C-alpha positions as CSV (number, residue, x, y, z in Angstrom):
1,X,205.8,123.8,-67.9
2,X,208.0,121.8,-70.8
3,X,211.3,123.6,-72.1
4,X,212.1,125.2,-69.1
5,X,215.8,125.6,-70.1
6,X,216.9,127.4,-67.5
7,X,215.4,126.4,-64.2
8,X,214.9,122.5,-62.9
9,X,212.1,121.8,-60.5
10,X,212.9,120.0,-57.1
11,X,209.5,120.4,-56.1
12,X,206.0,119.1,-57.1
13,X,203.0,121.8,-57.3
14,X,200.6,121.9,-54.3
15,X,197.1,122.3,-55.2
16,X,195.0,124.5,-53.0
17,X,194.1,123.0,-48.8
18,X,192.5,124.2,-46.0
19,X,192.0,127.6,-46.8
20,X,196.0,128.1,-48.0
21,X,195.7,129.3,-52.3
22,X,197.8,126.6,-54.3
23,X,201.7,127.3,-55.2
24,X,203.2,126.4,-58.8
25,X,206.5,124.2,-58.4
26,X,209.7,125.0,-56.8
27,X,212.1,126.2,-59.0
28,X,216.1,126.7,-58.5
29,X,218.6,128.1,-61.6
30,X,220.1,125.1,-63.6
31,X,223.6,126.1,-63.1
32,X,223.1,125.5,-59.2
33,X,221.2,122.3,-59.1
34,X,223.7,120.4,-57.7
35,X,224.8,123.7,-55.5
36,X,227.8,122.7,-53.1
37,X,229.0,124.1,-49.8
38,X,229.2,128.1,-50.1
39,X,232.5,128.9,-51.1
40,X,232.8,131.3,-47.7
41,X,231.0,128.6,-45.5
42,X,234.3,128.5,-43.7
43,X,233.4,132.1,-42.0
44,X,231.0,132.6,-39.6
45,X,230.5,136.1,-39.4
46,X,230.3,139.6,-41.5
47,X,234.2,139.7,-39.9
48,X,235.8,137.1,-40.6
49,X,234.8,138.5,-44.4
50,X,236.9,141.5,-44.0
51,X,239.5,139.6,-41.7
52,X,240.1,136.8,-44.3
53,X,240.8,139.7,-46.9
54,X,243.1,141.3,-44.7
55,X,245.3,138.6,-43.9
56,X,245.5,137.9,-47.7
57,X,245.9,141.5,-49.4
58,X,246.8,142.9,-46.5
59,X,248.8,145.7,-48.5
60,X,246.3,145.9,-51.3
61,X,244.5,149.3,-51.5
62,X,241.2,148.9,-49.7
63,X,239.0,152.7,-49.5
64,X,239.8,155.6,-51.6
65,X,238.5,159.4,-51.4
66,X,239.2,161.9,-53.6
67,X,242.0,164.4,-52.1
68,X,240.8,168.3,-52.2
69,X,243.4,170.8,-53.0
70,X,242.3,174.6,-53.5
71,X,238.6,173.7,-53.8
72,X,239.2,171.0,-56.7
73,X,239.4,167.3,-56.5
74,X,242.4,165.3,-57.4
75,X,243.1,161.6,-57.7
76,X,242.4,158.8,-55.4
77,X,244.1,158.4,-52.2
78,X,244.0,155.0,-50.7
79,X,244.0,153.0,-47.6
80,X,245.4,149.6,-47.7
81,X,243.6,146.7,-46.1
82,X,246.2,146.7,-43.4
83,X,245.7,150.4,-42.2
84,X,242.2,150.2,-42.2
85,X,242.6,147.3,-39.8
86,X,244.2,149.1,-37.8
87,X,241.5,151.9,-37.8
88,X,239.2,149.4,-37.2
89,X,241.1,148.5,-34.2
90,X,241.2,151.9,-32.4
91,X,237.4,152.2,-33.3
92,X,236.3,149.2,-31.8
93,X,238.3,149.7,-28.6
94,X,237.0,152.6,-28.5
95,X,233.1,151.4,-28.3
96,X,234.1,148.6,-25.9
97,X,235.8,151.5,-24.0
98,X,232.7,153.1,-24.2
99,X,230.6,150.3,-22.3
100,X,228.9,149.5,-25.5
101,X,229.7,145.5,-26.1
102,X,227.7,142.6,-28.4
103,X,224.0,142.8,-28.9
104,X,224.4,146.9,-28.3
105,X,222.4,148.5,-31.0
106,X,225.0,151.5,-33.4
107,X,224.0,153.8,-35.7
108,X,225.5,154.9,-38.3
109,X,223.7,158.1,-40.4
110,X,225.2,159.6,-43.2
111,X,226.2,159.4,-46.7
112,X,229.2,156.3,-48.1
113,X,232.4,157.1,-47.1
114,X,235.5,155.4,-45.1
115,X,234.5,155.9,-41.6
116,X,231.1,154.1,-42.7
117,X,233.0,150.9,-43.7
118,X,235.0,151.1,-40.8
119,X,232.3,151.9,-38.2
120,X,230.2,148.5,-39.7
121,X,233.5,146.5,-39.5
122,X,233.8,147.4,-36.2
123,X,230.4,146.9,-35.6
124,X,230.8,143.4,-36.7
125,X,234.3,142.8,-34.8
126,X,232.8,143.0,-31.3
127,X,229.4,141.8,-31.9
128,X,227.3,144.9,-32.2
129,X,224.0,145.3,-33.8
130,X,224.7,147.8,-36.4
131,X,221.6,149.8,-37.9
132,X,222.2,151.8,-40.9
133,X,220.2,155.2,-41.5
134,X,219.9,156.8,-45.1
135,X,221.5,159.6,-45.5
136,X,218.1,161.1,-47.4
137,X,216.0,160.4,-43.8
138,X,214.4,163.4,-42.0
139,X,214.3,164.3,-38.6
140,X,211.3,162.4,-37.6
141,X,212.1,158.6,-39.6
142,X,215.6,158.6,-37.9
143,X,214.0,159.8,-34.3
144,X,211.6,156.7,-35.1
145,X,214.7,154.4,-35.4
146,X,216.7,155.8,-33.1
147,X,213.7,154.7,-30.5
148,X,212.6,152.2,-32.4
149,X,216.3,150.1,-32.7
150,X,217.4,151.4,-29.1
151,X,220.4,152.6,-30.4
152,X,222.7,153.6,-28.0
153,X,226.4,155.0,-30.0
154,X,225.5,156.3,-33.5
155,X,228.3,157.9,-36.1
156,X,227.1,160.6,-38.2
157,X,228.2,162.4,-41.5
158,X,229.0,165.7,-40.1
159,X,226.8,167.8,-42.2
160,X,223.8,165.3,-41.1
161,X,224.2,166.4,-37.9
162,X,221.9,169.3,-37.5
163,X,219.2,166.6,-38.9
164,X,219.7,164.4,-36.2
165,X,219.8,167.0,-33.2
166,X,215.9,167.5,-33.8
167,X,215.3,164.4,-32.9
168,X,216.3,165.1,-29.2
169,X,215.3,165.2,-26.5
170,X,213.1,162.1,-27.3
171,X,216.3,160.0,-28.9
172,X,218.2,161.1,-26.1
173,X,216.6,158.1,-24.1
174,X,218.4,155.5,-25.4
175,X,221.6,157.3,-27.7
176,X,224.4,158.4,-25.7
177,X,227.5,158.5,-27.5
178,X,227.9,160.2,-30.5
179,X,230.5,160.4,-32.9
180,X,231.4,162.7,-36.0
181,X,232.9,161.3,-38.9
182,X,234.3,165.1,-39.0
183,X,233.9,167.4,-36.0
184,X,231.1,168.8,-33.6
185,X,230.8,172.8,-33.2
186,X,231.1,174.0,-29.7
187,X,227.3,174.9,-29.8
188,X,226.6,171.5,-31.0
189,X,228.8,169.8,-28.3
190,X,226.7,171.8,-25.4
191,X,223.5,171.1,-26.6
192,X,224.2,166.9,-26.8
193,X,225.9,167.4,-23.5
194,X,223.0,168.9,-21.9
195,X,221.2,166.0,-22.5
196,X,223.5,164.0,-21.0
197,X,225.0,162.8,-24.4
198,X,229.0,162.6,-25.0
199,X,229.8,163.5,-28.7
200,X,233.4,163.0,-30.1
201,X,234.9,164.2,-33.4
202,X,236.6,161.2,-35.6
203,X,239.8,162.2,-34.2
204,X,239.1,162.2,-30.6
205,X,237.2,159.0,-31.1
206,X,240.4,157.0,-32.1
207,X,242.2,157.7,-29.1
208,X,239.3,157.0,-26.2
209,X,239.9,153.1,-26.3
210,X,244.0,153.6,-26.5
211,X,246.3,151.5,-24.9
212,X,243.3,149.2,-23.7
213,X,242.6,145.4,-25.7
214,X,239.8,143.8,-25.8
215,X,238.6,140.1,-26.7
216,X,236.4,139.5,-29.9
217,X,233.3,138.0,-28.9
218,X,232.5,134.4,-30.3
219,X,229.8,135.3,-32.6
220,X,227.8,133.3,-34.2
221,X,226.1,132.6,-37.8
222,X,223.1,132.8,-36.8
223,X,223.4,136.1,-34.7
224,X,222.2,138.9,-36.2
225,X,224.4,141.3,-37.5
226,X,222.5,144.0,-38.6
227,X,219.2,145.9,-38.8
228,X,218.1,147.2,-41.5
229,X,215.1,149.7,-41.5
230,X,212.7,149.3,-45.1
231,X,211.4,152.7,-46.1
232,X,207.6,153.2,-44.9
233,X,204.9,152.5,-46.9
234,X,201.7,152.2,-45.4
235,X,203.3,153.3,-41.9
236,X,206.5,153.4,-39.7
237,X,209.6,152.1,-41.2
238,X,210.2,148.3,-40.3
239,X,213.3,146.4,-39.1
240,X,214.5,143.7,-41.4
241,X,216.8,141.9,-38.7
242,X,219.8,140.3,-41.0
243,X,221.9,137.1,-39.4
244,X,225.6,136.9,-40.4
245,X,224.5,134.0,-42.3
246,X,221.8,135.6,-44.4
247,X,224.6,137.8,-45.7
248,X,227.3,135.1,-45.8
249,X,225.5,133.0,-48.1
250,X,224.3,136.1,-50.1
251,X,227.5,137.1,-50.7
252,X,228.6,133.4,-51.9
253,X,225.5,133.3,-54.1
254,X,227.1,136.8,-55.9
255,X,230.6,135.0,-56.0
256,X,229.2,131.3,-57.5
257,X,226.9,132.9,-59.8
258,X,229.5,134.8,-61.3
259,X,232.2,132.6,-61.4
260,X,229.5,130.1,-63.2
261,X,229.3,132.8,-65.8
262,X,233.1,132.6,-66.4
263,X,233.6,136.2,-64.4
264,X,234.8,135.3,-61.1
265,X,235.6,138.6,-59.0
266,X,239.1,139.3,-58.7
267,X,241.1,141.4,-56.5
268,X,242.1,144.0,-58.9
269,X,238.6,144.8,-58.9
270,X,237.9,148.6,-58.6
271,X,234.1,149.8,-57.2
272,X,232.2,153.1,-57.5
273,X,230.7,153.6,-54.1
274,X,228.0,155.4,-54.5
275,X,224.8,154.0,-53.6
276,X,223.7,153.5,-49.9
277,X,225.3,151.9,-47.7
278,X,222.0,152.0,-45.7
279,X,220.3,149.5,-48.6
280,X,221.2,146.1,-48.7
281,X,221.6,145.6,-52.7
282,X,225.1,148.3,-52.1
283,X,225.8,146.7,-48.5
284,X,225.8,142.9,-50.1
285,X,228.0,144.1,-53.4
286,X,230.8,145.9,-51.0
287,X,231.3,142.9,-48.5
288,X,231.8,141.1,-52.4
289,X,234.6,143.2,-52.9
290,X,235.6,142.9,-49.6
291,X,236.0,139.5,-49.7
292,X,238.0,139.2,-53.2
293,X,240.6,142.2,-51.7
294,X,238.9,144.9,-54.2
295,X,239.3,148.4,-54.0
296,X,236.1,150.7,-52.8
297,X,236.3,154.4,-54.3
298,X,233.8,156.8,-52.5
299,X,232.2,159.3,-54.8
300,X,232.0,162.6,-53.4
301,X,228.6,162.8,-52.2
302,X,227.1,165.2,-55.4
303,X,224.9,163.3,-57.8
304,X,226.0,166.2,-60.3
305,X,230.1,165.3,-59.6
306,X,229.2,161.3,-59.8
307,X,230.1,160.5,-63.6
308,X,233.6,163.0,-63.0
309,X,233.8,160.6,-59.9
310,X,234.0,157.5,-62.1
311,X,235.9,158.8,-64.8
312,X,238.8,159.4,-62.7
313,X,238.5,155.7,-60.6
314,X,238.0,154.2,-63.4
315,X,235.8,151.3,-61.7
316,X,235.5,147.6,-63.4
317,X,232.1,147.2,-61.3
318,X,229.4,149.3,-61.5
319,X,225.9,148.9,-59.8
320,X,223.2,151.0,-60.4
321,X,219.7,151.8,-60.0
322,X,217.5,152.2,-63.1
323,X,217.2,156.2,-62.7
324,X,221.3,156.3,-63.3
325,X,221.2,153.9,-66.1
326,X,218.6,155.7,-67.7
327,X,220.9,159.3,-67.1
328,X,223.8,157.5,-68.9
329,X,221.1,156.4,-71.6
330,X,220.1,159.7,-71.8
331,X,223.7,161.1,-72.2
332,X,224.5,158.8,-74.7
333,X,221.5,159.5,-77.0
334,X,221.9,163.3,-76.7
335,X,225.5,163.0,-78.0
336,X,224.2,160.5,-80.8
337,X,221.6,162.9,-81.8
338,X,223.8,165.9,-81.9
339,X,225.2,164.2,-85.3
340,X,228.5,163.5,-87.1
341,X,229.9,159.6,-86.7
342,X,227.7,158.6,-83.9
343,X,224.6,160.3,-86.0
344,X,225.6,158.3,-88.9
345,X,226.2,154.9,-87.2
346,X,222.8,154.8,-86.0
347,X,222.0,155.7,-89.3
348,X,223.6,153.0,-91.2
349,X,227.3,153.4,-90.9
350,X,228.5,149.9,-90.5
351,X,229.1,147.7,-87.3
352,X,232.7,148.1,-87.9
353,X,232.9,151.4,-87.0
354,X,230.7,151.2,-83.7
355,X,233.3,150.1,-81.2
356,X,236.1,152.9,-81.3
357,X,233.3,155.3,-81.6
358,X,231.0,153.7,-78.3
359,X,234.1,152.6,-76.8
360,X,234.9,156.6,-76.7
361,X,232.0,157.7,-75.1
362,X,232.1,155.2,-72.6
363,X,235.3,155.8,-71.7
364,X,234.2,159.5,-70.8
365,X,230.8,158.2,-69.4
366,X,232.1,155.4,-67.1
367,X,235.5,155.3,-67.0
368,X,236.2,152.8,-70.2
369,X,237.2,150.0,-67.4
370,X,233.6,148.7,-66.6
371,X,233.2,145.0,-67.3
372,X,230.5,143.9,-65.3
373,X,227.1,146.4,-65.1
374,X,224.5,145.4,-62.2
375,X,221.5,147.0,-62.4
376,X,218.9,146.9,-59.4
377,X,216.7,148.3,-57.2
378,X,213.5,148.4,-59.3
379,X,212.9,147.4,-63.1
380,X,215.0,148.5,-66.1
381,X,213.3,149.3,-69.2
382,X,214.1,147.2,-71.7
383,X,215.0,149.5,-74.2
384,X,217.3,151.0,-72.0
385,X,218.6,147.5,-70.9
386,X,219.3,146.5,-74.7
387,X,221.0,149.7,-75.6
388,X,223.4,149.9,-72.2
389,X,224.3,145.7,-73.4
390,X,224.8,146.4,-77.1
391,X,227.2,150.1,-76.6
392,X,228.7,149.7,-73.4
393,X,231.2,146.2,-73.8
394,X,230.2,145.3,-70.3
395,X,228.2,142.8,-69.2
396,X,225.0,144.4,-68.0
397,X,223.0,141.8,-65.5
398,X,219.9,143.2,-63.9
399,X,218.7,141.5,-60.8
400,X,216.2,141.5,-58.3
401,X,215.7,140.9,-54.4
402,X,214.5,142.3,-51.4
403,X,216.4,143.4,-47.7
404,X,214.1,140.2,-46.5
405,X,216.0,138.1,-48.9
406,X,219.3,139.6,-48.3
407,X,219.1,141.1,-51.8
408,X,220.9,138.2,-54.0
409,X,217.6,136.4,-55.1
410,X,217.4,136.4,-59.2
411,X,219.7,137.7,-62.0
412,X,219.4,137.1,-65.2
413,X,222.4,134.9,-67.2
414,X,225.2,136.8,-69.1
415,X,224.7,137.6,-72.6
416,X,221.4,136.0,-72.9
417,X,219.4,138.3,-74.9
418,X,216.1,136.6,-74.6
419,X,216.2,137.9,-70.5
420,X,215.7,141.2,-71.4
421,X,212.7,142.3,-69.5
422,X,212.9,140.1,-66.8
423,X,214.6,139.4,-63.7
424,X,216.1,136.1,-64.9
425,X,216.6,133.0,-62.8
426,X,217.2,132.1,-59.1
427,X,220.5,132.7,-57.6
428,X,222.6,129.9,-55.8
429,X,220.9,129.0,-52.3
430,X,217.5,130.2,-53.7
431,X,214.4,128.2,-54.3
432,X,211.1,130.3,-55.9
433,X,207.4,129.1,-56.5
434,X,204.8,131.0,-57.1
435,X,201.4,131.2,-55.0
436,X,197.9,131.8,-56.5
437,X,196.3,134.9,-55.9
438,X,192.5,134.0,-56.6
439,X,191.0,137.2,-55.7
440,X,193.2,138.7,-58.8
441,X,193.1,136.2,-61.1
442,X,196.3,135.0,-60.6
443,X,196.6,131.1,-61.2
444,X,200.3,129.5,-60.4
445,X,199.3,126.5,-61.9
446,X,197.8,127.2,-64.9
447,X,199.5,127.3,-68.6
448,X,201.3,130.5,-67.9
449,X,202.2,130.7,-64.1
450,X,201.6,133.4,-62.2
451,X,201.1,134.5,-59.0
452,X,202.9,135.8,-55.7
453,X,206.9,135.1,-55.7
454,X,207.6,133.1,-52.7
455,X,211.0,133.0,-51.9
456,X,213.3,130.5,-49.8
457,X,216.8,129.7,-48.7
458,X,219.3,131.0,-46.4
459,X,219.5,134.2,-47.6
460,X,216.1,135.2,-46.0
461,X,216.1,137.2,-43.1
462,X,215.2,136.6,-39.6
463,X,212.0,138.6,-39.4
464,X,210.8,141.9,-38.4
465,X,212.4,143.5,-34.9
466,X,209.4,143.9,-32.4
467,X,207.5,143.2,-35.2
468,X,206.5,139.3,-34.6
469,X,202.8,140.3,-36.4
470,X,204.4,141.3,-39.4
471,X,207.3,138.3,-39.4
472,X,204.1,135.7,-39.3
473,X,202.6,137.0,-42.3
474,X,205.7,137.6,-44.5
475,X,207.1,134.0,-43.6
476,X,205.1,130.9,-43.7
477,X,206.0,127.5,-43.9
478,X,210.0,129.0,-44.4
479,X,208.4,131.0,-47.6
480,X,209.2,135.2,-47.6
481,X,205.7,136.2,-49.6
482,X,207.3,139.3,-51.5
483,X,204.0,140.9,-52.4
484,X,205.5,141.0,-56.0
485,X,203.3,139.0,-58.5
486,X,205.8,137.1,-61.2
487,X,204.7,135.2,-64.4
488,X,207.5,132.2,-65.6
489,X,208.5,132.8,-68.9
490,X,208.7,129.8,-71.2
491,X,212.5,129.3,-71.0
492,X,212.3,129.2,-66.9
493,X,212.5,133.5,-66.5
494,X,210.8,135.6,-63.8
495,X,209.1,138.6,-64.8
496,X,208.0,140.8,-62.5
497,X,204.3,141.8,-63.6
498,X,202.2,143.2,-60.7
499,X,202.5,144.3,-57.1
500,X,199.9,141.9,-54.8
501,X,198.7,145.3,-52.9
502,X,198.6,148.5,-53.9
503,X,202.0,148.8,-53.3
504,X,204.4,150.2,-56.1
505,X,208.1,151.6,-56.7
506,X,209.4,154.6,-58.7
507,X,212.3,154.0,-61.1
508,X,214.5,155.6,-58.0
509,X,213.2,153.3,-55.4
510,X,210.7,154.6,-53.2
511,X,207.7,152.7,-51.9
512,X,204.8,154.6,-52.7
513,X,201.7,153.6,-50.5
514,X,198.8,154.6,-53.8
515,X,196.0,154.1,-51.3
516,X,197.1,155.9,-48.6
517,X,198.3,158.8,-51.3
518,X,194.9,158.8,-52.0
519,X,192.9,159.2,-49.0
520,X,195.3,162.2,-48.5
521,X,194.4,163.9,-51.4
522,X,190.5,163.3,-50.9
523,X,190.7,165.5,-48.4
524,X,191.1,168.5,-50.5
525,X,188.3,170.5,-50.8
526,X,188.7,171.1,-54.7
527,X,188.2,167.3,-55.8
528,X,185.6,164.6,-55.7
529,X,188.0,161.6,-56.3
530,X,191.3,160.8,-57.0
531,X,193.0,157.8,-59.0
532,X,197.0,158.2,-58.4
533,X,199.4,156.5,-60.7
534,X,203.3,156.1,-61.1
535,X,205.4,153.0,-62.2
536,X,208.7,151.7,-61.5
537,X,210.1,153.2,-64.8
538,X,209.0,156.8,-64.0
539,X,210.5,159.1,-61.5
540,X,207.1,160.8,-60.3
541,X,203.4,160.6,-59.8
542,X,200.4,161.6,-61.9
543,X,196.5,161.4,-61.7
544,X,193.4,161.2,-63.1
545,X,191.0,163.8,-60.8
546,X,187.6,164.1,-61.2
547,X,187.0,168.0,-59.6
548,X,184.1,169.3,-57.9
549,X,182.2,171.0,-60.2
550,X,181.0,173.9,-57.7
551,X,184.0,174.2,-56.7
552,X,185.7,174.4,-60.3
553,X,182.8,177.1,-61.4
554,X,183.5,179.0,-58.4
555,X,187.6,179.4,-59.2
556,X,186.2,180.2,-62.7
557,X,183.8,182.9,-62.0
558,X,186.5,184.2,-60.0
559,X,188.9,184.5,-62.4
560,X,186.6,185.7,-65.1
561,X,186.2,182.5,-67.6
562,X,183.4,182.1,-68.9
563,X,183.2,178.1,-69.5
564,X,181.1,175.2,-69.4
565,X,182.3,172.2,-66.6
566,X,183.6,169.8,-69.3
567,X,185.2,172.7,-70.6
568,X,187.0,174.2,-67.8
569,X,188.3,170.3,-67.5
570,X,190.6,171.0,-70.3
571,X,191.3,174.2,-69.4
572,X,195.2,174.4,-68.9
573,X,194.7,177.3,-65.8
574,X,192.1,175.2,-64.2
575,X,194.5,172.3,-64.1
576,X,196.9,174.6,-62.7
577,X,195.1,175.9,-60.2
578,X,193.6,172.2,-58.8
579,X,197.3,170.6,-58.9
580,X,198.3,174.2,-57.0
581,X,195.8,172.5,-54.4
582,X,197.1,169.3,-54.0
583,X,200.4,170.6,-53.4
584,X,198.8,172.8,-50.8
585,X,197.1,169.3,-49.4
586,X,200.6,167.8,-49.7
587,X,202.8,170.2,-47.8
588,X,200.2,170.6,-45.1
589,X,200.1,166.8,-44.9
590,X,203.7,166.9,-44.5
591,X,204.5,164.4,-47.4
592,X,207.4,163.2,-49.0
593,X,209.0,164.8,-51.8
594,X,208.5,161.2,-54.7
595,X,204.9,161.8,-52.9
596,X,204.0,165.0,-54.5
597,X,201.6,164.4,-57.9
598,X,203.6,166.2,-60.5
599,X,200.6,166.7,-63.1
600,X,196.8,166.0,-63.6
601,X,194.3,164.8,-66.1
602,X,190.9,166.4,-65.3
603,X,188.2,163.9,-66.5
604,X,184.1,165.5,-65.7
605,X,182.8,162.2,-65.5
606,X,183.1,160.6,-62.3
607,X,184.6,157.3,-62.2
608,X,182.0,154.4,-62.9
609,X,180.9,151.1,-63.5
610,X,179.7,151.8,-67.2
611,X,183.2,152.2,-68.4
612,X,184.1,149.2,-66.3
613,X,186.6,151.7,-63.7
614,X,185.2,150.6,-60.3
615,X,183.8,147.8,-59.1
616,X,179.9,147.5,-57.4
617,X,181.0,148.2,-53.9
618,X,182.9,151.8,-55.7
619,X,186.3,150.3,-55.0
620,X,188.6,151.7,-58.0
621,X,189.7,148.7,-60.7
622,X,193.3,150.1,-60.8
623,X,194.3,147.7,-64.6
624,X,191.4,148.5,-65.6
625,X,192.0,152.7,-65.4
626,X,195.4,152.3,-66.5
627,X,194.2,151.1,-69.7
628,X,191.3,153.5,-69.9
629,X,193.6,156.2,-69.2
630,X,196.6,155.4,-71.0
631,X,197.1,158.3,-73.8
632,X,196.1,160.5,-70.9
633,X,199.4,158.9,-68.6
634,X,202.0,159.1,-72.0
635,X,201.0,162.8,-72.2
636,X,201.3,164.0,-69.0
637,X,204.6,162.2,-68.5
638,X,205.6,163.4,-71.8
639,X,204.7,167.3,-70.3
640,X,207.1,166.7,-67.0
641,X,209.8,165.2,-69.0
642,X,209.5,168.5,-71.3
643,X,210.0,170.4,-68.1
644,X,212.5,168.8,-66.8
645,X,214.6,168.5,-69.8
646,X,214.0,172.6,-70.8
């Protein structure tokens, strides 16, 4: 394509051959065409990231939490890099004293806190595989990960201990040592010890390896440092194997990208840690913060109190998923709508009045010092992105990546408004191309190139733990196939437009396997067929349903409602009845909360070929269904939003 000023072509396109689809040209970000050696290439492991920061910035504040006095949160109390180093040494010695060394799997289950980072760094130092578990995971997923990864020792948040104990006795086949970031009750200690599992409070564990010294193992860049389990979609979670090198290069990519944009990270940065460290997005960002000697302040773990923590911490770097930024946007809009000077501003007050008014709002909302605002995990709505760019006086950067690509794959160039609604350009050390998907009509060689986004580079994972079949399916000839459909824009930006498979992500980052859900809900006795819809701009699922005529009419008769079938499909009480039946099905099948359908539209006319909604083999034509039912979808989300805001 001509005029792609933000990227450069490094390899020519490839025509379809021997059953392989065609691939478009390979591109790199223009600013990194002649990428130099990664800035942290002298380091060999994730432990070296922390060690080098400790050596350079021993007295810098590193980890902070709010002091609680009389049930009230006060100021942040900090541990320096030197103090954190000393605790890591104790934790590492205790791990080794328990008999665990290089290659052993260590789980961390809980919300972000200083103990989380300290435990991770102890694993990094002694060559254990760190296996993080989202604090939102239930016992079933936790048990699967413990057994699949063969976790021997786990650190756990005190309030998550009851959930973890539900995984016993099966988990005790592998899990032999438990360490609480707080304490265990006597009953909990007795329960695990009856199964041959040792348990320690945090303070107790720090004493286990006292006065013992262990040499650190030699760790290579190619060694695995963490196994990150992605949320299961059509089946069990997949364990993504990330090497020290992939994390080091991902951190390097972020550092070089910001440096090339004249906004290098500094050791005076302050970062709010609230996005889960079990997710690659926050893990890589926090590694970058540690490398430059920045300060990381932790939230209290309550979403309702997040902005209070932010106001007290006053971060300079703020990372968020779209759902959080949408709440900030809504809050600002509400204040504008309330009237006064801000309302006048939006209706024509001079721009010279904008800065002080919005500056005051942002100081209240984000602490007043945010200079870089990073959004990832799902697409950020264009109007929210534009609004935040204008009013926050911050650099708003939307990025794109996956756990398998080390998070750092694409990002928007700073202050480029023509990148709105896109994920930007490839980051340093990343090559990208599109592969044609003929079955979906996407051609990577067309004048407007569209196809599956494929990524190559040093940030890629080493594969999936114990799943060579999935590894070979996803990584072909060095290219990771993301499953996302992208479209190159004329200037070289990439826009994500579709999914190769019928799997999508909601606005809070949860993956939804829509065909699986349709099969589950299809077992309900009140419907003939169902089309489930969701998008990465919405937090909830909705559905269009063809009800079973006899079931709906029987319900109407039992409730003394005299309407014909078509009229029943428009009746609010009938909709409530069908939705309640779907909720009962969801509960019976133990679906996750985000998999529950929140609103429905009843269509008395079966999905048919006449309206181009299904194929001759009765497969749903999802793009056409979205187009046909768009007004109904908009009404459903409007009703949901009205209820949630009431």
